[in-house]
C-alpha positions as a LaTeX table, in Angstrom:
\begin{tabular}{lrrr}
\hline
Residue & $x$ (\AA) & $y$ (\AA) & $z$ (\AA) \\
\hline
Met1 & 9.14 & 27.46 & 8.31 \\
Gly2 & 9.50 & 29.26 & 4.99 \\
Lys3 & 9.74 & 27.76 & 1.58 \\
Leu4 & 10.64 & 24.19 & 0.79 \\
Asp5 & 13.39 & 23.73 & $-1.78$ \\
Gly6 & 14.79 & 20.50 & $-3.08$ \\
Arg7 & 16.30 & 18.59 & $-5.94$ \\
Cys8 & 17.10 & 15.21 & $-7.35$ \\
Leu9 & 20.48 & 13.54 & $-6.90$ \\
Cys10 & 21.95 & 14.88 & $-10.15$ \\
Gly11 & 20.39 & 18.35 & $-9.78$ \\
Lys12 & 18.63 & 18.40 & $-13.15$ \\
Val13 & 15.21 & 18.64 & $-11.48$ \\
Thr14 & 14.64 & 21.20 & $-8.74$ \\
Tyr15 & 11.50 & 22.26 & $-6.93$ \\
Thr16 & 10.21 & 24.88 & $-4.55$ \\
Cys17 & 7.04 & 25.28 & $-2.51$ \\
Glu18 & 6.12 & 28.49 & $-0.68$ \\
Ala19 & 3.28 & 26.86 & 1.28 \\
Glu20 & 3.56 & 25.44 & 4.76 \\
Pro21 & 3.42 & 21.64 & 4.91 \\
Leu22 & $-0.07$ & 20.23 & 5.43 \\
Ala23 & 1.29 & 17.07 & 7.03 \\
Thr24 & 4.37 & 14.91 & 7.36 \\
Ala25 & 4.28 & 11.13 & 7.34 \\
Ala26 & 6.08 & 7.87 & 6.90 \\
Cys27 & 4.19 & 5.81 & 4.33 \\
His28 & 4.65 & 2.06 & 4.70 \\
Cys29 & 2.58 & 1.02 & 1.66 \\
Thr30 & 4.02 & $-1.68$ & $-0.55$ \\
Glu31 & 4.47 & 0.69 & $-3.50$ \\
Cys32 & 6.43 & 3.25 & $-1.45$ \\
Gln33 & 8.66 & 0.43 & $-0.19$ \\
Arg34 & 9.37 & $-0.65$ & $-3.76$ \\
Gln35 & 9.90 & 2.89 & $-5.03$ \\
Thr36 & 12.34 & 3.82 & $-2.27$ \\
Gly37 & 13.99 & 0.43 & $-1.98$ \\
Thr38 & 13.59 & 0.54 & 1.80 \\
Ser39 & 10.95 & 0.14 & 4.50 \\
Phe40 & 8.95 & 3.35 & 3.99 \\
Ser41 & 8.79 & 6.71 & 2.24 \\
Ala42 & 9.20 & 9.90 & 4.29 \\
Ile43 & 6.79 & 12.42 & 2.76 \\
Val44 & 5.71 & 16.02 & 3.15 \\
Ala45 & 2.17 & 16.85 & 2.00 \\
Val46 & 1.81 & 20.30 & 0.41 \\
Pro47 & $-0.91$ & 22.01 & $-1.65$ \\
Arg48 & $-0.42$ & 20.70 & $-5.18$ \\
Asp49 & $-0.90$ & 24.13 & $-6.79$ \\
Asp50 & 1.95 & 25.56 & $-4.69$ \\
Leu51 & 4.59 & 23.03 & $-5.80$ \\
Arg52 & 6.74 & 24.35 & $-8.65$ \\
Phe53 & 9.48 & 22.36 & $-10.34$ \\
Glu54 & 12.05 & 23.01 & $-13.03$ \\
Gly55 & 13.44 & 20.34 & $-15.29$ \\
Asn56 & 11.78 & 17.35 & $-16.84$ \\
Thr57 & 10.29 & 14.60 & $-14.75$ \\
Arg58 & 8.95 & 11.26 & $-15.78$ \\
Trp59 & 6.26 & 9.48 & $-13.87$ \\
Phe60 & 4.93 & 6.05 & $-13.38$ \\
Thr61 & 1.35 & 5.45 & $-12.31$ \\
Thr62 & 0.78 & 2.72 & $-9.77$ \\
Val63 & $-2.45$ & 1.31 & $-8.42$ \\
Gly64 & $-1.84$ & 0.59 & $-4.78$ \\
Thr65 & $-2.26$ & $-2.93$ & $-3.52$ \\
Asp66 & $-3.02$ & $-1.35$ & $-0.15$ \\
Ser67 & $-5.26$ & 1.56 & $-1.20$ \\
Gly68 & $-6.57$ & 0.48 & $-4.60$ \\
Gln69 & $-6.01$ & 4.08 & $-5.75$ \\
Glu70 & $-3.79$ & 5.48 & $-8.52$ \\
Val71 & $-0.65$ & 7.40 & $-7.61$ \\
Asp72 & 1.52 & 9.26 & $-10.15$ \\
Arg73 & 5.09 & 8.88 & $-8.90$ \\
His74 & 7.39 & 11.55 & $-10.40$ \\
Phe75 & 11.12 & 10.98 & $-10.67$ \\
Cys76 & 14.18 & 12.36 & $-12.44$ \\
Pro77 & 14.71 & 10.57 & $-15.77$ \\
Glu78 & 18.48 & 11.09 & $-15.48$ \\
Cys79 & 19.34 & 9.83 & $-12.00$ \\
Gly80 & 16.08 & 8.08 & $-11.04$ \\
Ser81 & 15.53 & 10.00 & $-7.79$ \\
Pro82 & 11.90 & 9.82 & $-6.65$ \\
Leu83 & 10.77 & 13.42 & $-6.08$ \\
Phe84 & 7.05 & 13.74 & $-5.45$ \\
Ser85 & 3.74 & 11.97 & $-5.97$ \\
Tyr86 & 0.18 & 12.91 & $-6.83$ \\
Ala87 & $-2.47$ & 10.62 & $-5.35$ \\
Ala88 & $-5.87$ & 10.33 & $-7.04$ \\
Ala89 & $-7.49$ & 9.99 & $-3.60$ \\
Met90 & $-6.13$ & 13.43 & $-2.59$ \\
Pro91 & $-5.98$ & 15.47 & $-5.83$ \\
Gln92 & $-5.35$ & 18.81 & $-4.10$ \\
Met93 & $-2.09$ & 17.60 & $-2.55$ \\
Ala94 & 1.42 & 16.77 & $-3.66$ \\
Phe95 & 3.66 & 14.50 & $-1.60$ \\
Ile96 & 7.30 & 15.54 & $-1.63$ \\
Lys97 & 9.91 & 12.90 & $-0.80$ \\
Ala98 & 11.53 & 14.36 & 2.33 \\
Gly99 & 14.95 & 13.01 & 1.42 \\
Thr100 & 15.07 & 15.35 & $-1.58$ \\
Leu101 & 14.64 & 18.52 & 0.51 \\
Asp102 & 17.67 & 20.82 & 0.67 \\
Asp103 & 17.01 & 21.17 & 4.40 \\
Ser104 & 15.23 & 18.25 & 6.03 \\
Ser105 & 16.51 & 18.98 & 9.54 \\
Trp106 & 13.00 & 20.01 & 10.65 \\
Phe107 & 11.30 & 16.89 & 9.28 \\
Glu108 & 9.62 & 14.55 & 11.72 \\
Pro109 & 6.73 & 12.29 & 10.72 \\
Gln110 & 3.48 & 13.28 & 12.41 \\
Met111 & 2.02 & 9.91 & 11.52 \\
His112 & 2.77 & 6.50 & 10.07 \\
Val113 & 0.35 & 5.36 & 7.37 \\
Trp114 & $-0.35$ & 1.97 & 5.80 \\
Thr115 & 1.30 & 0.34 & 8.80 \\
Glu116 & $-0.39$ & $-2.95$ & 8.01 \\
Ser117 & 2.19 & $-3.24$ & 5.19 \\
Ala118 & 5.14 & $-2.21$ & 7.38 \\
Gln119 & 8.13 & $-4.51$ & 7.42 \\
Asp120 & 8.02 & $-6.83$ & 10.43 \\
Trp121 & 11.51 & $-5.79$ & 11.48 \\
Phe122 & 10.62 & $-2.07$ & 11.58 \\
Ala123 & 9.75 & $-1.03$ & 15.14 \\
Leu124 & 6.85 & 1.41 & 15.12 \\
Glu125 & 7.44 & 3.37 & 18.30 \\
Ser126 & 6.17 & 6.66 & 19.55 \\
His127 & 8.48 & 9.28 & 21.01 \\
Gly128 & 7.83 & 7.90 & 24.46 \\
Gly129 & 9.07 & 4.46 & 23.39 \\
Thr130 & 5.59 & 2.94 & 23.29 \\
Lys131 & 5.13 & 0.50 & 20.45 \\
Leu132 & 2.48 & 1.78 & 18.05 \\
Pro133 & $-0.20$ & $-0.59$ & 16.83 \\
Arg134 & $-0.02$ & $-1.96$ & 13.32 \\
Gly135 & $-3.07$ & $-1.53$ & 11.19 \\
Pro136 & $-4.51$ & $-0.07$ & 8.01 \\
Gly137 & $-3.97$ & 3.54 & 7.05 \\
\hline
\end{tabular}
């Protein structure tokens, strides 16, 4: 796949990651819904040490109502774009917000997580059209 490049809406924070993604997901936890202002957060898990960013970020630490774990949610202080998160439960990983990638054409969630918190109106379906079960994690 090559390196992952991205930026915030205003372009004052950019990032790059040379590592291959470890996983892709759609996170339906309550905090991701609130941060994105929609039904889930599309994320790309990468090795934390391989994520490099330029510019200043601010972060807000949440304690998940679903997981009970702390998550540092980094965003651009100028435009407010959510960029990436560090989860205490997985300290070796960073979770890039897929919508901030320069090229997200390859992105497809391998899994849906925290589906117990998914919005009722969001249809969780597999590629074959089979409705996926709702449940924790």
